[in-house]
N, C-alpha and C positions, 0 to 999 in steps of 0.2 A: 278647356273646350266648352263652348256654350251648350246648354242643355238641349237646345233645339236641333243641334247637330249630332247628338249622341246616337240617334236612331240610325245614322249612317254606318255605325259599327255593326248593325245587324245585316247589312246588305250582303256581305260575302256569304254568310251562313244561309240567308234566305235564298240567295241565287243558287247556291249548291243544292239545297233541298228542293227548290222548284224544278231545277233541271233534271236531277237524278232520282227524285222520289215522287213529287206531286204530279208532274207531267206523265211519267211512265204509269203511275197508278190510274190516272184518268184515261190514258190510252188503252190500258188493259181492260178497264171496266167498259169503255166505249166499244171495244172490239167484240164484246160478248153479245151485243145487240145487232151485230151485222155478220151474216154468214153467206159467203159467196155473193157479196154485194147486195144482199137483201136484208131489210130490217126484220128481225124475228126475235121472239123470246122462247123459241122451241127448245133451246139448250137448257134453259131454266126449268121448263116444264118436264123435260126428260130427266134432268138431274133430281128434282124434288119429287118426281113420281116413281123413281126407281127404289124399290125396297132395299136393295143391296147398298146403294149410296146413302139412304136414310139410316141404315144400320151403322155404316161407317161414321156418319155425323153423330149419331147417338153415342157410339163408343168414344169418340173424341171428346164430346161434351162431358161424358161420365168420368173419363180419365182426368180431364182438366179440373172438374169440380171436386172430385175426391182428393186430388193432389193439393188443391188450394186449401181445402178444409183441414187436411192433415198438417200442412205447413203452418196454418194458423195455430192449431193445437200444440204443435211442437215448438213453433217459433216464439209464441207469446211469452211463456214462462222463461224460455232461454234468454230472450231479449231483455226481459225485466231483470233477470239476475245479472246480466252483463252490464246493464245501465247503472246498477247500484254499486259497481266496483270502482276502485281507485283507477286513475288514468292509466297507469302502467299495466295493471291487470286487465283493464278493459281493452287496451290495445292488443295484448296477447290473445285474449279470448276472441276478439273480432278477427284477428289474423287466422286463428284456427277455424272459425266459422266460415271464412272466405276461401279456405284452402280448396274445397271442391271446385270452385270457379277457376282455379289456377291449373286444373288438370284437364287434359283433352277429353271431350265428350266420348270419343271412341275408346280411350283407355278406361274411363269410368264404366262404360257399358260392358266392355269385355271383362272387367273385374266382377261385375254383377253376374255375368254369364257363368263365371267360375263358381260364384257363391250360390247361385240359384239353380244350377243345372241338376239333372237327376243324380249325378255323382258329385254334386257340389257340397260345400261345407254345411249348408242348412239341412239338406236331406240326409247327409251322413250323420249329422248330430241327432236328428229326429229318429232315424232308424236305429242308431246306436243306443239311445236311451229307452227305446221301446215305445215311443209315442205313436209311431206309425209302423205298419207292417211292410210297406213298400214305399219307394220314393214318391213324393208329391209332384204333380206337374205345375210348377211355378213359372219356369222360364217359358217364353213365347206365349204369354197370357197378358191380359190387361193389367193384372196385378203386378207383373214384372215391370211393365211400362210405368206404372204409378210409383213403384219403389225407385226406379232410376230417375224419374222426374222430380220426386221429392228430394232425393240426394242432390240433384242439380239446382233446384230453385229455392230450397230452404234458406240458404244464405241471403237471398234477396229479401225474404220476409223478415229475417232477423235484422238486417241493416235498416230496413224501412221503419221497424218498430223501435230499435235502439235510438235512432235519431229523434224520435218523438218522446220516448220515455225519459231520456236523460235531461229533458227540459221541463219535466213535471216536478213542481216543488213538493218535496216530501212532507213539508209542514201541512199540506192539505189533508193528507191521510191522518196525521196526528190531530189536526183540528176536528176531524169527523169522530175520532175516538174520544176526544174530550167532550163531545156533545152526546155521547152515549152509543154511537154506532160501533158495531163489532168491526174488527180489522177486515174480515171478509166482505162485510156489507159496504164498508168504506171503500174497499178496493174496487168492488163491482160498480158502485155508484159514482165514484170519482175518477179512479185511474183508468178503467176501461173506456168510459165515454171520451176522455181526453186522448186516448190512443186510437180513436176511430180514424183520424186522417192517415196515420201510419198503417193501420189495418187495410184501409181501402187501397192505398198506393201499393202495398205489398201484395194484396190479393189480385190487383190488376196485373202486376208484373208476373206473378206466378201463373195466373189463369191464361193470360195471353201467351206467355212463354210456352206453357204446356199445350195450348191449342195449336201453336204453329211449330212445335218441335218436330224435327225429322230424324236426327241421328239416333237418339235414344229409343224411340218407338220402333224404328227400323231394325235395330240390333236386338232389342229385348222383346219385341212383339212378334217377331217371326212372320207368320202369315196373317196375323191380326193387323188389319188396316186402320189407320187414322187418316184424317183429311190431308195432312202434309205428305204422307207416303203415297196416298192416292193421287195427289196432284203430281208428284214426281213421276209416278208410273205413267200417267197420261202424257206428260210432257216429254220425258226422256225415253221411255220404253215404247209406248204406242205412238209417239210423235203426234199426238192430238192436242195441239196447242189451243185450239178453240175450247175444248172441254176443260183443259187446264186453267184457262183464263176465267171460265165460269166458276170453277172450284175456288180459285183465288179470290174472286169477287165475293163469293159466299163467305169465305173466311174473314174478309174485311168487314162485311156487314155484321156478321156475328160478333166480331171484336168490338165494333162501335156500340152494338146493342148491349153487350155485357158491361162495357165501361159506363154507359148511360144508366143501367140498372144499379150498378154499384155506387154511382154518384147519388142516385135517388135514395139508396139505402143509407148512405152517409148522412144525408140531410135529415132523415128521419131519426137516426140514432143520435145525432149531434146537431140539433137545429141551430144552435148558437155558433157552431164552428164554421 
C-alpha cells in the first residue's frame, strides 16, 4: 500500500471518535451557554460563586493531587526494581502489579470498607496493640478515597515508568560512577531526568483518573462529595442536566489545564526530551 493512502486506515477510528466523543463533548459544552433558549453564563457564575461547590472542587483537586504524589513515590522505586529483572521475573511482577486492574472497582471498594471500618482490620489492630484508645474514623473520609484511588491507579504509574526505565542503558550509571559521581548522584542526575516522560504520562493518567473517578469516591467517601459524584447527583437524582453539563465542562477544562501544566513541567525538567 502506498504511503499516501496509509492515512485512510485512520478513517474508521477518527469517524468513531468524532461521532461518539468529539461531537457529544462540543454539544455538551455548547448547551451550557444556553438556558431556556437564551445565551447566558449565569450557570458558571452560580457554580463558581457557590462556596459548597468550590469546596467540592477543592476536595477533588486535593484527593487527585495527593493520590498522584503517593503513586509517584510508591511507583518509582517499584518500577525501577521491576525494570532491572530478567524477562520471566519481570513478567510475573508486572502481572502482580496489574492485578488490581483485573478486579471490579466495587469489589475493591467493599474490601477497603471492611479493612478501614470502625470494626475493620486496621482499627482492630491499632486498638489491640494499644496505639489508640478508640477506633479512628478513616472510612467515609478523603483519606479513605485516596487509599482506594492509590490502590486503583498505582499500576498505571508502574506500567508507564517500567516502559521508560527498561530502555535506559545501565552503562550510563556506571559511566557517571567512573567519573567520580556517587551512585545516588548519578541516579538523580541521569536516571530520574530520563524517566520524566514516563512520570508525566503516569501522572496524567493517575490525576485525570482520580479527578473523574466515581465508584471509589462514592463508596469510600460516604457523604464526602467530589466532582464526579456531584455531577451524578445533579444528573440522576435532581434531574438537573443543565448544571450537570456545566460541571462536566468544568471537569474537561480542569483536565486540559492540568495536562498543559504537566507538559510545561516536563519541558523544564527535561528540555532535551
